[in-house]
C-alpha positions in Angstrom: 0.0 0.0 0.0 1.4 3.4 -1.0 2.2 5.7 1.9 -0.2 8.6 2.6 1.0 12.1 3.4 0.7 11.5 7.1 2.8 8.3 6.8 5.8 10.1 5.4 8.9 10.2 7.7 10.9 12.4 5.3 10.6 16.1 6.1 9.1 18.2 3.3 10.7 21.5 2.2 9.3 23.8 -0.5 11.8 25.0 -3.1 11.1 28.5 -4.4 11.6 32.2 -3.9 8.2 33.7 -4.3 7.3 35.2 -0.9 3.5 34.9 -1.4 3.9 31.2 -2.2 6.2 30.7 0.8 3.7 32.2 3.1 0.9 30.1 1.6 2.9 26.9 1.9 3.8 27.8 5.5 0.2 27.5 6.4 0.5 23.8 6.0 2.0 22.3 9.2 3.5 19.4 7.2 5.8 21.8 5.4 9.0 21.7 7.5 11.2 24.3 5.7 12.1 26.2 2.6 15.0 26.4 0.1 15.9 29.1 -2.3 18.8 29.6 -4.8 20.0 32.4 -7.1 18.2 30.9 -10.1 14.9 30.9 -8.2 15.5 34.5 -7.0 16.0 35.5 -10.6 12.8 33.8 -11.6 10.9 35.5 -8.8 12.3 38.9 -9.8 14.0 39.6 -6.5 16.2 42.7 -6.6 17.0 43.5 -3.0 18.3 40.2 -1.7 18.7 41.1 2.0 15.3 42.9 2.2 13.6 39.9 0.6 15.3 37.4 2.9 14.6 39.3 6.1 11.0 39.8 5.0 10.6 36.0 4.5 12.3 35.2 7.8 9.9 37.6 9.6 7.0 35.9 7.9 8.2 32.3 8.6 10.4 32.5 11.7 9.9 29.0 12.9 11.1 26.8 10.0 14.4 26.1 8.2 15.1 28.6 5.3 18.1 28.3 3.1 19.6 31.3 1.4 22.6 30.9 -0.9 25.8 32.9 -1.4 26.4 34.2 -4.9 30.1 35.1 -5.1 32.5 32.9 -7.0 35.5 33.9 -4.8 36.0 31.7 -1.7 37.0 34.4 0.8 34.1 36.5 -0.4 31.7 33.5 -0.2 32.8 33.0 3.4 32.1 36.7 4.1 28.7 36.5 2.5 27.9 33.4 4.6 28.7 35.3 7.7 26.3 38.1 6.7 23.5 35.7 5.6 23.6 33.7 8.9 22.7 36.9 10.8 19.3 37.1 9.0 17.7 34.7 11.5 18.2 31.8 13.8 16.4 29.5 11.4 18.6 30.5 8.4 20.9 28.0 6.8 23.5 29.3 4.4 23.7 27.5 1.1 27.3 27.1 -0.3 28.1 25.3 -3.5 30.4 22.3 -3.2 32.8 23.9 -5.7 33.4 27.3 -7.4 33.0 27.7 -11.2 36.8 27.0 -11.4 36.1 23.7 -9.6 37.8 24.8 -6.4 36.4 22.8 -3.5 34.8 24.6 -0.5 35.3 21.9 2.1 37.9 23.8 4.1 35.8 27.0 4.1 32.7 25.0 5.1 34.5 23.3 7.9 35.6 26.6 9.4 32.2 28.2 9.1 30.5 25.2 10.6 32.9 25.1 13.5 32.1 28.7 14.1 28.4 28.0 14.4 27.1 28.8 10.9 24.4 26.4 9.8 25.2 25.3 6.3 23.4 23.6 3.4 26.2 22.4 1.1 24.6 22.2 -2.3 25.1 21.1 -5.9 26.4 17.7 -4.9 26.5 15.0 -7.6 29.3 12.5 -6.8 30.2 10.0 -4.1 33.5 11.8 -3.4 31.6 15.1 -2.9 29.2 13.3 -0.5 32.0 11.8 1.6 33.9 15.1 1.9 30.8 17.2 2.5 29.6 15.1 5.4 33.2 15.1 6.8 33.5 18.9 6.5 30.3 19.4 8.5 30.9 16.7 11.1 31.0 18.0 14.7 30.0 21.6 13.8 26.7 23.4 13.6 23.6 21.8 12.2 24.2 21.1 8.5 22.7 19.6 5.4 24.1 18.1 2.2 21.9 18.5 -0.9 22.2 15.7 -3.5 20.7 16.7 -6.8 19.0 13.4 -7.5 16.6 14.7 -10.2 19.3 16.3 -12.3 21.3 13.1 -12.2 18.2 11.2 -13.4 17.7 13.7 -16.2 21.0 12.4 -17.7 20.3 8.7 -17.1 22.5 8.4 -14.0 21.2 6.2 -11.2 21.0 8.5 -8.1 19.9 5.8 -5.7 23.3 4.5 -4.7 24.4 8.1 -4.0 21.4 8.9 -1.9 21.8 5.6 0.0 25.5 6.4 0.7 24.7 10.0 1.7 22.0 8.8 4.1 24.2 6.2 5.6 27.1 8.6 6.2 24.7 11.3 7.6 23.0 8.9 9.9 26.4 8.3 11.5 26.9 12.0 11.8 24.4 13.5 14.3 24.5 17.1 13.1 24.1 16.4 9.4 21.0 15.7 7.3 20.6 14.8 3.6 18.3 16.8 1.4 17.0 15.1 -1.8 17.1 18.0 -4.2 16.0 18.8 -7.8 12.8 16.8 -7.3 10.9 16.0 -10.5 7.8 14.1 -9.5 5.6 13.0 -6.6 7.1 9.5 -6.6 10.5 11.0 -5.6 8.9 11.8 -2.3 7.9 8.2 -1.8 11.4 7.1 -2.8 13.0 9.6 -0.3 10.7 8.2 2.4 11.5 4.6 1.7 15.3 5.3 1.5 15.1 7.0 5.0 16.3 10.3 3.6 16.0 13.1 6.1 14.5 15.8 3.9 13.2 16.3 0.3 12.8 19.8 -1.2 10.4 20.2 -4.1 8.4 22.8 -6.0 5.1 23.8 -4.4 3.1 22.2 -7.3 4.6 18.8 -6.6 4.1 19.1 -2.8 0.4 20.1 -3.2 -0.2 16.8 -5.0 0.9 14.9 -1.9 -2.6 15.3 -0.2 -3.9 12.6 -2.6 -1.0 10.3 -2.0 -2.2 6.7 -1.4 -5.8 7.6 -2.2 -6.1 5.7 -5.5 -5.4 2.1 -6.7 -4.2 1.3 -10.2 -7.7 0.0 -11.1 -9.3 3.3 -10.0 -6.9 5.4 -12.0 -7.6 3.2 -15.1 -11.3 3.8 -14.7 -10.8 7.5 -14.2 -8.5 7.8 -17.2 -10.9 6.0 -19.6 -13.9 8.1 -18.3 -11.9 11.3 -19.0 -11.0 10.1 -22.5 -14.6 9.3 -23.3 -15.9 12.6 -21.9 -13.3 14.6 -23.9 -14.1 12.7 -27.1 -17.8 13.7 -26.7 -17.0 17.3 -25.8 -14.7 17.6 -28.8 -17.4 16.2 -31.1 -15.2 13.5 -32.6 -16.7 11.2 -35.2 -15.5 8.5 -37.7 -17.2 7.1 -40.7 -17.2 3.3 -40.3 -17.6 0.7 -43.2 -21.3 -0.2 -43.7 -22.6 3.0 -42.1 -24.0 6.1 -43.8 -22.7 9.5 -42.8 -25.6 11.8 -42.0 -26.3 14.5 -44.5 -24.4 17.7 -43.8 
């Protein structure tokens, strides 16, 4: 039997940067947090980053919210992280696992984490990145590692061994949780639940579908699909001339 929304052990985060949508989703007690990134900020038309972030934190002060640095220079990224962390006690600073020049951020992350900065280490795609990410956060402030399962799947790469490895490592590291990121479909939430992943972050339109999770069988879905096809055929006025029949005069 498919799990229902209330059976899910995985924590549900909304991925997006539209304030109105964040406030709307926060009304649902089963939404445990929110994640943003520069691409989502661009899509939402955010111009004043700090004003937007502080406004969101004021509106949702009691749940995880991730805000990302945007520099590509490691010292400046660290400085930005130290500013972002001041925006609220529920704020996690997102740092990419590497720069555009593929310089790793593990040492910078370790220093920030040991200084009490809560970090969401993001854009993780490989087993080596997972191992080093968890190690860099171990023993510091609360931290997350975001594995981009959906984007791996887009290129035909099996993300399941990576998620399983990340979860196993994080379960041995008390201050670290795994975020299943770049979610593509509702079933990813079921997968994350079954794989004992801590968190999954997904767009609001996917999360809103979870309320019907486990409410249909395959037989019911088949009947509903056939009924819809029939109703749409009638509504469209579809007709075919069959052998042995006479088409009505036009």
